N, C-alpha and C positions, 0 to 999 in steps of 0.2 A: 504494500500500500504506500502511495506517495505521502510525503510530508503534508500534514493538514495545517490549516491557517496560513496558507501561502499561495500567492499567485505565481504559478509556474510559467516561465517563459518558454513555451513549447507548443507545438501543434496539438490540438485537442485530441486528435485521433491517436497520436502516439501516447499522450498522457492517459487517456481513457483505458488503454490496454493494460495499464499498471494498477488499475482499480479493481478490487475484488468484486465478484458477482454479488448482487443484492446487498451492497454495503453503504449505499447512499440513501439518506432519509428523504430528501427533496431536491429537485432541480429547478432552478430559476435562471432563464437565459434569454438573451436578445442576440441572435446570430447575425452575421453579416449578410446583406442582401445586395451587394454591389451598389450601395447608395451613391447617387450622383452619376451613375453610368447608364448608358442607353441600353446596353445588352446584359442580360443575366445569363452568363455562360454556363455550360454543362458542368464545369469544374465546381461552381458554387453548389449546384444541385447534388452532385456526387458527395461533396463534403457534408452537406446537411443530412443526406440519406445515411451515410456511414456513421455520422455522429448520433443520429436518432437511434440507430440500431444498437450502438454501444451504450447510450443512455438507458435504453430499455433493459439492457443486461445488468447494469450496475445499480439500478433503482430497486429499492426494497419492494416487496409485494404490496405493502400498504402505502408506499410512497406516492408522491404526486409530482408531476412535471408541469411547470408553467413556461410556455414557449411564445415569445413575442413574434407576431407576424404582421407585415404590412398588408394592407387591403388587397393590393394587386396580386399577391402570392398566397392569399388565404386558402383557397380551395386546394391548390397544388401541395402546399406544405401540410395541410390537414390530412390529406389522403396519404402522403408520404409517411408521416409519423404513425398513422393508424395501422400501418402494416406491422408495426412492432409493439405498439402499446395502445390500448383502447382510448379513443377520444371520449371525454366525459362532459365537458362544459366549456363555455367561453366567458372570459372576463374582459370587460371593456374599460379602457382608460380614456375618459373624456377630457379634452383640453379646450375649454370654452374660449380661451384667449389666444389660441394658436391654431393655424390652419396648415394641414399637410397636403401637398400637391399630389394629385392622382392622375391617372390616364384620361379620365373624363372630366373631373372637376376637383373639388377640394373636400377634405374631410376634417373633422375635429375630434377624431378618436383613433385609438390603436387597439387592436384585438390581441388578447393573450389567450392562446388555446391551452386547455387543461387536459392532461392525459394521466391515466392511472390504471393499474391492474386491479386495484381494490374495488369491491362491489359498492362500497359506501365511502365517500370522501367528504361528507358534509362538514363544513367548517364555519357555518353561520356567516358567510361572506356576502356582501352585496355583489351583484353581477355587473354593476357599473360604478365606477369611482371617478368623480369629477375633481380634477386638480388644476387650478390655474398655475401656470408654470412658465417662467422665463429661463430658458436653458443657460446653465453655467457649464460650458462644454469641457472644461478641464483638459483641453487639447484633443478631445475626441469628437468626431462629427455627429454622432447620434447617441448622446448619453441619455439615461433615464433618471428621473428625479428620485432622490433618496427617499422622499416621503412615500412615493408609490411602491418602491421595492420594500420599504419598511412595513407598509400596510400588508403586502402579500406575505412576507416571511413571518411577520408577527401572527397573522391569522392561521397559517397552515402548520406552524412548527412550534416546538417548545425549546427551552434552554438546553444546550449541549447537543441538539440535533445536528447532523452533518449535512450541509448544503453544498451542492455542486453547481458551478457556473462554467460550462465549457468555453464560453466566449466572454471572458471577464472584462475586456475593454479597459476603461480607466478605473475600474475597481469598485464600482458602486455596491455590488452584491457583497463584496468583502467588508466594506465599510459598515454596511447595515448589519451584517452578521456580528461584527465586533460590538456594535451598539446594543444588540439584543442578546449577546452571550450565546451565539450559535457558532459551531465550528464550520469551517468552509474549506473547499478545495476549488481552485480556479486555474484555468489555462488561458494564456493570451500569447499569440504568436508574435505580436509586435513588441520588440524591446522597448520602443518609445512609450507605448501604452503601459507596459509593465512598470517602467520607471515612474510614470505618473501615478499608477495605483499604489506603488510602494511609498511614494512621497505623501500621498493622501493618507495612507494608513499610519505613517510616522507622525504626521501632523495631528491625526486623531489621538494617538497615544500621548503626544506631548500636551494636547489640550486637556486630556483626562488627568494627567499628572498635575498640571497647573491648577485644575479645578479642585483636586484633592488637597493640594498644598494650601489653597486659599481657605480651606475649611479646618486646617490644623489649629 
């Protein structure tokens, strides 16, 4: 098993092979979709296909996977992942103050598909969460707000659960896991984004130490 509570600078497919079967409690991830490019090539689809297969292998039987999907790829990705792990529900992140450009028009929401082998995954969650958000990109083109990831992880998991993010980006999942006392494993192929994630985690630790010191 790879070191936990670490963002590993490596290809997720390589990293996932080092994770034991049914050892991950929950998966929360926002994969790359060639944002800003006109063509979504077969290499991206192959990557997501192989990643989904490995995620299904490492996820516990009662575990849940939250997978962010842009509207234009919703049906394709939903079908792809459902080959390996059953689709259960959709969670909608509504952004009233932000518009996302689509092929036909604009949308104010992002869909998160929910997959699990468990017959019952009820977590008393809303199926729609509205968050006014002005992106703080932290050097990443498509970050997600901490408040959104915190809502998801807080609702689905408990302290000391192990959360996997195969596409860690600038480290938001890791940051939230630290805040909520969850363990995490993350992969990020970009050294630049890994450095950003480690810097954010270090700043989080320093701010916690500072807060503790102020209460001494």
